[in-house]
C-alpha angles and dihedrals in degrees: 000000000000116000119216125200123212117199121184133175126193129180118220129192095234141075118285092242092056093048092046091052089058102038095043093062112086090205087074094062091097090054094054099039113090110257092234089064090069094222114195120176114222093183114076105248122200137169093289117120119242119268137189109280095024112143124203122193119200145145128237131183104212099153128041090337090287109151117236122193113223136180121202121194121199103228102180137005123200102177129234096010112046150341132202126217136184 
């Protein structure tokens, strides 16, 4: 199976600490996922920050409104600069 890597950068008009506080909380996934994707978290998400080994189950509807179950695992966290998921 071929593995693809997606790398994105975005520049925000705020301090790194403020951005990290928002993006490092899994509960905010629904706020940053485009509405047309139909994101629904299956894992109960609270105010806890992400951590290595964290798994998040959810459904999305990217094509023809067909639901797809997905699991994301946080592989590495380098606060306050980046995290990697799979």
